[in-house]
A tleap script that builds the chain and sets N, CA, C and O, in Angstrom:
source leaprc.protein.ff14SB
mol = sequence {
  NMET ILE ILE GLU PRO ARG TRP PRO VAL GLU
  MET MET ALA PRO LYS ARG GLU GLN ASN PRO
  ASP THR SER PRO PHE VAL GLU GLU PRO GLN
  PHE ILE ARG LYS THR LYS PHE GLU VAL TYR
  GLY GLU GLU LEU ILE GLU LYS GLU VAL LYS
  GLN SER GLY ASN SER GLY ARG VAL TYR LEU
  PRO PRO GLU TRP VAL GLY LYS HIE VAL LYS
  ILE ILE ARG ILE CGLU
}
set mol.1.N position { 29.757 -28.759 -9.961 }
set mol.1.CA position { 28.889 -29.092 -8.850 }
set mol.1.C position { 28.037 -27.868 -8.505 }
set mol.1.O position { 28.560 -26.762 -8.369 }
set mol.2.N position { 26.728 -28.069 -8.364 }
set mol.2.CA position { 25.809 -26.993 -8.020 }
set mol.2.C position { 25.386 -27.165 -6.568 }
set mol.2.O position { 24.962 -28.242 -6.148 }
set mol.3.N position { 25.512 -26.068 -5.807 }
set mol.3.CA position { 25.120 -26.085 -4.397 }
set mol.3.C position { 23.840 -25.272 -4.265 }
set mol.3.O position { 23.805 -24.098 -4.632 }
set mol.4.N position { 22.788 -25.896 -3.741 }
set mol.4.CA position { 21.524 -25.200 -3.539 }
set mol.4.C position { 21.519 -24.553 -2.163 }
set mol.4.O position { 21.890 -25.193 -1.179 }
set mol.5.N position { 21.096 -23.273 -2.079 }
set mol.5.CA position { 21.052 -22.614 -0.767 }
set mol.5.C position { 19.975 -23.238 0.121 }
set mol.5.O position { 18.942 -23.695 -0.368 }
set mol.6.N position { 20.223 -23.252 1.401 }
set mol.6.CA position { 19.236 -23.726 2.359 }
set mol.6.C position { 18.682 -22.520 3.091 }
set mol.6.O position { 19.438 -21.730 3.657 }
set mol.7.N position { 17.370 -22.377 3.083 }
set mol.7.CA position { 16.718 -21.237 3.701 }
set mol.7.C position { 16.136 -21.642 5.038 }
set mol.7.O position { 15.574 -22.729 5.169 }
set mol.8.N position { 16.267 -20.762 6.053 }
set mol.8.CA position { 15.611 -21.045 7.329 }
set mol.8.C position { 14.097 -21.126 7.137 }
set mol.8.O position { 13.552 -20.469 6.249 }
set mol.9.N position { 13.433 -21.901 7.935 }
set mol.9.CA position { 11.992 -22.092 7.813 }
set mol.9.C position { 11.253 -20.762 7.876 }
set mol.9.O position { 10.283 -20.581 7.140 }
set mol.10.N position { 11.675 -19.813 8.730 }
set mol.10.CA position { 10.960 -18.550 8.859 }
set mol.10.C position { 11.075 -17.669 7.623 }
set mol.10.O position { 10.325 -16.700 7.509 }
set mol.11.N position { 11.974 -17.959 6.696 }
set mol.11.CA position { 12.109 -17.166 5.485 }
set mol.11.C position { 11.325 -17.768 4.326 }
set mol.11.O position { 11.236 -17.153 3.263 }
set mol.12.N position { 10.762 -18.942 4.505 }
set mol.12.CA position { 10.019 -19.597 3.437 }
set mol.12.C position { 8.621 -18.998 3.328 }
set mol.12.O position { 8.067 -18.516 4.316 }
set mol.13.N position { 8.057 -19.031 2.134 }
set mol.13.CA position { 6.714 -18.482 1.906 }
set mol.13.C position { 5.676 -19.320 2.639 }
set mol.13.O position { 5.841 -20.530 2.791 }
set mol.14.N position { 4.596 -18.669 3.097 }
set mol.14.CA position { 3.551 -19.425 3.766 }
set mol.14.C position { 2.864 -20.400 2.818 }
set mol.14.O position { 2.811 -20.166 1.611 }
set mol.15.N position { 2.345 -21.481 3.359 }
set mol.15.CA position { 1.680 -22.509 2.584 }
set mol.15.C position { 0.335 -21.979 2.087 }
set mol.15.O position { -0.380 -21.307 2.830 }
set mol.16.N position { -0.010 -22.279 0.836 }
set mol.16.CA position { -1.291 -21.846 0.275 }
set mol.16.C position { -2.135 -23.087 0.017 }
set mol.16.O position { -1.659 -24.070 -0.549 }
set mol.17.N position { -3.387 -23.027 0.439 }
set mol.17.CA position { -4.303 -24.133 0.218 }
set mol.17.C position { -5.555 -23.617 -0.464 }
set mol.17.O position { -5.949 -22.466 -0.272 }
set mol.18.N position { -6.183 -24.477 -1.265 }
set mol.18.CA position { -7.389 -24.084 -1.960 }
set mol.18.C position { -8.588 -24.214 -1.024 }
set mol.18.O position { -8.734 -25.212 -0.317 }
set mol.19.N position { -9.448 -23.186 -1.030 }
set mol.19.CA position { -10.636 -23.170 -0.195 }
set mol.19.C position { -11.821 -22.767 -1.075 }
set mol.19.O position { -11.923 -21.595 -1.437 }
set mol.20.N position { -12.723 -23.689 -1.437 }
set mol.20.CA position { -13.809 -23.366 -2.357 }
set mol.20.C position { -14.849 -22.416 -1.774 }
set mol.20.O position { -15.629 -21.836 -2.530 }
set mol.21.N position { -14.889 -22.235 -0.442 }
set mol.21.CA position { -15.891 -21.379 0.174 }
set mol.21.C position { -15.612 -19.891 -0.021 }
set mol.21.O position { -16.554 -19.101 -0.092 }
set mol.22.N position { -14.350 -19.488 -0.111 }
set mol.22.CA position { -14.029 -18.062 -0.224 }
set mol.22.C position { -13.344 -17.808 -1.557 }
set mol.22.O position { -13.993 -17.866 -2.601 }
set mol.23.N position { -12.070 -17.533 -1.542 }
set mol.23.CA position { -11.330 -17.269 -2.765 }
set mol.23.C position { -10.624 -18.549 -3.211 }
set mol.23.O position { -10.561 -19.515 -2.451 }
set mol.24.N position { -10.090 -18.566 -4.439 }
set mol.24.CA position { -9.409 -19.778 -4.901 }
set mol.24.C position { -8.246 -20.195 -4.004 }
set mol.24.O position { -7.996 -21.389 -3.835 }
set mol.25.N position { -7.533 -19.229 -3.427 }
set mol.25.CA position { -6.424 -19.563 -2.544 }
set mol.25.C position { -6.547 -18.775 -1.243 }
set mol.25.O position { -6.885 -17.591 -1.256 }
set mol.26.N position { -6.275 -19.425 -0.142 }
set mol.26.CA position { -6.297 -18.786 1.165 }
set mol.26.C position { -4.945 -19.019 1.805 }
set mol.26.O position { -4.498 -20.158 1.942 }
set mol.27.N position { -4.294 -17.928 2.199 }
set mol.27.CA position { -2.993 -18.062 2.853 }
set mol.27.C position { -3.196 -18.475 4.290 }
set mol.27.O position { -4.028 -17.908 4.998 }
set mol.28.N position { -2.441 -19.456 4.716 }
set mol.28.CA position { -2.460 -19.885 6.102 }
set mol.28.C position { -1.039 -19.773 6.637 }
set mol.28.O position { -0.240 -20.695 6.470 }
set mol.29.N position { -0.712 -18.646 7.285 }
set mol.29.CA position { 0.660 -18.469 7.767 }
set mol.29.C position { 1.010 -19.518 8.809 }
set mol.29.O position { 0.211 -19.854 9.683 }
set mol.30.N position { 2.226 -20.022 8.690 }
set mol.30.CA position { 2.706 -21.032 9.623 }
set mol.30.C position { 3.406 -20.382 10.805 }
set mol.30.O position { 3.709 -21.057 11.789 }
set mol.31.N position { 3.670 -19.075 10.725 }
set mol.31.CA position { 4.376 -18.369 11.787 }
set mol.31.C position { 4.057 -16.891 11.682 }
set mol.31.O position { 3.627 -16.422 10.629 }
set mol.32.N position { 4.261 -16.159 12.753 }
set mol.32.CA position { 4.088 -14.709 12.757 }
set mol.32.C position { 5.430 -14.112 13.141 }
set mol.32.O position { 5.996 -14.439 14.184 }
set mol.33.N position { 5.930 -13.232 12.283 }
set mol.33.CA position { 7.239 -12.650 12.530 }
set mol.33.C position { 7.183 -11.155 12.233 }
set mol.33.O position { 6.773 -10.753 11.144 }
set mol.34.N position { 7.585 -10.349 13.174 }
set mol.34.CA position { 7.640 -8.900 12.992 }
set mol.34.C position { 9.101 -8.491 12.840 }
set mol.34.O position { 9.995 -9.105 13.424 }
set mol.35.N position { 9.326 -7.459 12.057 }
set mol.35.CA position { 10.661 -6.924 11.843 }
set mol.35.C position { 10.669 -5.475 12.281 }
set mol.35.O position { 9.737 -4.728 11.984 }
set mol.36.N position { 11.712 -5.073 12.984 }
set mol.36.CA position { 11.835 -3.687 13.428 }
set mol.36.C position { 12.538 -2.883 12.342 }
set mol.36.O position { 13.590 -3.281 11.842 }
set mol.37.N position { 11.937 -1.732 11.979 }
set mol.37.CA position { 12.527 -0.829 11.003 }
set mol.37.C position { 12.887 0.466 11.706 }
set mol.37.O position { 12.122 0.957 12.537 }
set mol.38.N position { 14.035 1.018 11.384 }
set mol.38.CA position { 14.416 2.339 11.862 }
set mol.38.C position { 14.548 3.212 10.626 }
set mol.38.O position { 15.414 2.984 9.782 }
set mol.39.N position { 13.679 4.218 10.526 }
set mol.39.CA position { 13.610 5.043 9.327 }
set mol.39.C position { 13.721 6.511 9.725 }
set mol.39.O position { 13.092 6.945 10.690 }
set mol.40.N position { 14.515 7.271 8.988 }
set mol.40.CA position { 14.622 8.703 9.192 }
set mol.40.C position { 13.820 9.398 8.106 }
set mol.40.O position { 13.856 8.989 6.945 }
set mol.41.N position { 13.095 10.447 8.476 }
set mol.41.CA position { 12.293 11.128 7.475 }
set mol.41.C position { 11.816 12.477 7.953 }
set mol.41.O position { 12.249 12.976 8.991 }
set mol.42.N position { 10.917 13.060 7.181 }
set mol.42.CA position { 10.409 14.398 7.426 }
set mol.42.C position { 9.048 14.378 8.115 }
set mol.42.O position { 8.817 15.149 9.046 }
set mol.43.N position { 8.145 13.504 7.668 }
set mol.43.CA position { 6.787 13.446 8.204 }
set mol.43.C position { 6.321 11.994 8.239 }
set mol.43.O position { 6.844 11.137 7.527 }
set mol.44.N position { 5.323 11.740 9.085 }
set mol.44.CA position { 4.736 10.413 9.181 }
set mol.44.C position { 3.227 10.545 9.096 }
set mol.44.O position { 2.633 11.376 9.784 }
set mol.45.N position { 2.603 9.730 8.259 }
set mol.45.CA position { 1.148 9.683 8.152 }
set mol.45.C position { 0.733 8.224 8.268 }
set mol.45.O position { 1.300 7.358 7.601 }
set mol.46.N position { -0.257 7.951 9.116 }
set mol.46.CA position { -0.821 6.601 9.207 }
set mol.46.C position { -2.171 6.617 8.536 }
set mol.46.O position { -3.023 7.440 8.869 }
set mol.47.N position { -2.377 5.710 7.588 }
set mol.47.CA position { -3.636 5.637 6.857 }
set mol.47.C position { -3.994 4.184 6.611 }
set mol.47.O position { -3.148 3.293 6.688 }
set mol.48.N position { -5.280 3.964 6.310 }
set mol.48.CA position { -5.751 2.636 5.931 }
set mol.48.C position { -5.749 2.558 4.411 }
set mol.48.O position { -6.146 3.509 3.738 }
set mol.49.N position { -5.305 1.432 3.870 }
set mol.49.CA position { -5.282 1.236 2.425 }
set mol.49.C position { -6.710 0.974 1.954 }
set mol.49.O position { -7.420 0.150 2.531 }
set mol.50.N position { -7.122 1.674 0.914 }
set mol.50.CA position { -8.464 1.534 0.349 }
set mol.50.C position { -8.410 0.675 -0.912 }
set mol.50.O position { -7.386 0.619 -1.593 }
set mol.51.N position { -9.520 0.008 -1.213 }
set mol.51.CA position { -9.622 -0.812 -2.424 }
set mol.51.C position { -9.601 0.085 -3.654 }
set mol.51.O position { -10.219 1.149 -3.672 }
set mol.52.N position { -8.881 -0.358 -4.681 }
set mol.52.CA position { -8.820 0.369 -5.941 }
set mol.52.C position { -8.676 -0.651 -7.062 }
set mol.52.O position { -7.560 -1.004 -7.442 }
set mol.53.N position { -9.796 -1.122 -7.591 }
set mol.53.CA position { -9.753 -2.173 -8.618 }
set mol.53.C position { -9.245 -3.459 -8.007 }
set mol.53.O position { -9.798 -3.942 -7.019 }
set mol.54.N position { -8.192 -4.021 -8.589 }
set mol.54.CA position { -7.572 -5.241 -8.063 }
set mol.54.C position { -6.381 -4.937 -7.179 }
set mol.54.O position { -5.570 -5.822 -6.907 }
set mol.55.N position { -6.263 -3.711 -6.731 }
set mol.55.CA position { -5.094 -3.278 -5.976 }
set mol.55.C position { -5.547 -2.448 -4.785 }
set mol.55.O position { -6.738 -2.381 -4.483 }
set mol.56.N position { -4.596 -1.818 -4.113 }
set mol.56.CA position { -4.887 -0.933 -2.999 }
set mol.56.C position { -4.346 0.448 -3.286 }
set mol.56.O position { -3.476 0.625 -4.138 }
set mol.57.N position { -4.873 1.436 -2.559 }
set mol.57.CA position { -4.459 2.817 -2.802 }
set mol.57.C position { -4.418 3.570 -1.486 }
set mol.57.O position { -5.267 3.376 -0.615 }
set mol.58.N position { -3.409 4.440 -1.352 }
set mol.58.CA position { -3.293 5.340 -0.211 }
set mol.58.C position { -3.127 6.743 -0.778 }
set mol.58.O position { -2.212 7.000 -1.560 }
set mol.59.N position { -4.016 7.648 -0.380 }
set mol.59.CA position { -3.919 9.036 -0.831 }
set mol.59.C position { -2.985 9.808 0.097 }
set mol.59.O position { -3.066 9.683 1.319 }
set mol.60.N position { -2.105 10.602 -0.492 }
set mol.60.CA position { -1.133 11.405 0.254 }
set mol.60.C position { -1.325 12.876 -0.079 }
set mol.60.O position { -1.956 13.201 -1.085 }
set mol.61.N position { -0.790 13.776 0.752 }
set mol.61.CA position { -0.941 15.210 0.493 }
set mol.61.C position { -0.322 15.606 -0.850 }
set mol.61.O position { 0.675 15.015 -1.266 }
set mol.62.N position { -0.898 16.596 -1.530 }
set mol.62.CA position { -0.353 17.018 -2.828 }
set mol.62.C position { 1.074 17.546 -2.739 }
set mol.62.O position { 1.803 17.521 -3.730 }
set mol.63.N position { 1.484 18.028 -1.556 }
set mol.63.CA position { 2.862 18.510 -1.399 }
set mol.63.C position { 3.873 17.372 -1.519 }
set mol.63.O position { 5.056 17.618 -1.755 }
set mol.64.N position { 3.413 16.122 -1.356 }
set mol.64.CA position { 4.303 14.969 -1.417 }
set mol.64.C position { 4.548 14.484 -2.848 }
set mol.64.O position { 5.403 13.623 -3.056 }
set mol.65.N position { 3.839 15.002 -3.819 }
set mol.65.CA position { 4.004 14.562 -5.205 }
set mol.65.C position { 5.442 14.802 -5.640 }
set mol.65.O position { 5.970 15.901 -5.468 }
set mol.66.N position { 6.073 13.785 -6.200 }
set mol.66.CA position { 7.466 13.868 -6.640 }
set mol.66.C position { 8.475 13.556 -5.554 }
set mol.66.O position { 9.673 13.498 -5.833 }
set mol.67.N position { 8.029 13.353 -4.322 }
set mol.67.CA position { 8.928 13.036 -3.207 }
set mol.67.C position { 9.087 11.529 -3.079 }
set mol.67.O position { 8.249 10.771 -3.568 }
set mol.68.N position { 10.144 11.096 -2.433 }
set mol.68.CA position { 10.408 9.681 -2.202 }
set mol.68.C position { 9.759 9.266 -0.878 }
set mol.68.O position { 9.984 9.905 0.150 }
set mol.69.N position { 8.956 8.200 -0.900 }
set mol.69.CA position { 8.286 7.720 0.307 }
set mol.69.C position { 8.585 6.236 0.501 }
set mol.69.O position { 8.967 5.541 -0.440 }
set mol.70.N position { 8.409 5.763 1.728 }
set mol.70.CA position { 8.546 4.346 2.054 }
set mol.70.C position { 7.255 3.892 2.714 }
set mol.70.O position { 6.721 4.586 3.579 }
set mol.71.N position { 6.758 2.746 2.318 }
set mol.71.CA position { 5.521 2.212 2.864 }
set mol.71.C position { 5.860 0.949 3.651 }
set mol.71.O position { 6.534 0.056 3.137 }
set mol.72.N position { 5.392 0.875 4.899 }
set mol.72.CA position { 5.618 -0.300 5.750 }
set mol.72.C position { 4.266 -0.829 6.176 }
set mol.72.O position { 3.485 -0.101 6.788 }
set mol.73.N position { 3.968 -2.095 5.863 }
set mol.73.CA position { 2.722 -2.726 6.297 }
set mol.73.C position { 2.878 -3.132 7.755 }
set mol.73.O position { 3.821 -3.844 8.101 }
set mol.74.N position { 1.960 -2.687 8.618 }
set mol.74.CA position { 2.108 -2.968 10.052 }
set mol.74.C position { 1.166 -4.041 10.573 }
set mol.74.O position { 1.311 -4.467 11.719 }
set mol.75.N position { 0.206 -4.494 9.775 }
set mol.75.CA position { -0.654 -5.601 10.199 }
set mol.75.C position { -0.976 -6.494 9.037 }
set mol.75.O position { -1.691 -7.483 9.197 }
savepdb mol mol.pdb
quit
């Protein structure tokens, strides 16, 4: 017997619908949920993510090269 897990609605992915006016898919979130993070570290930098090809990029100080960092999206 196989039991399928049941996920709460807030954990399900947002519905995607096709919109010919903009991009092929437009996300329409059904809910807004924020999560509180408590992180210990050495320094904090707030920056805006810049476009880089098909991805995003954040430039950090050269002293941070080789260090472990955590990125949290806040909006």
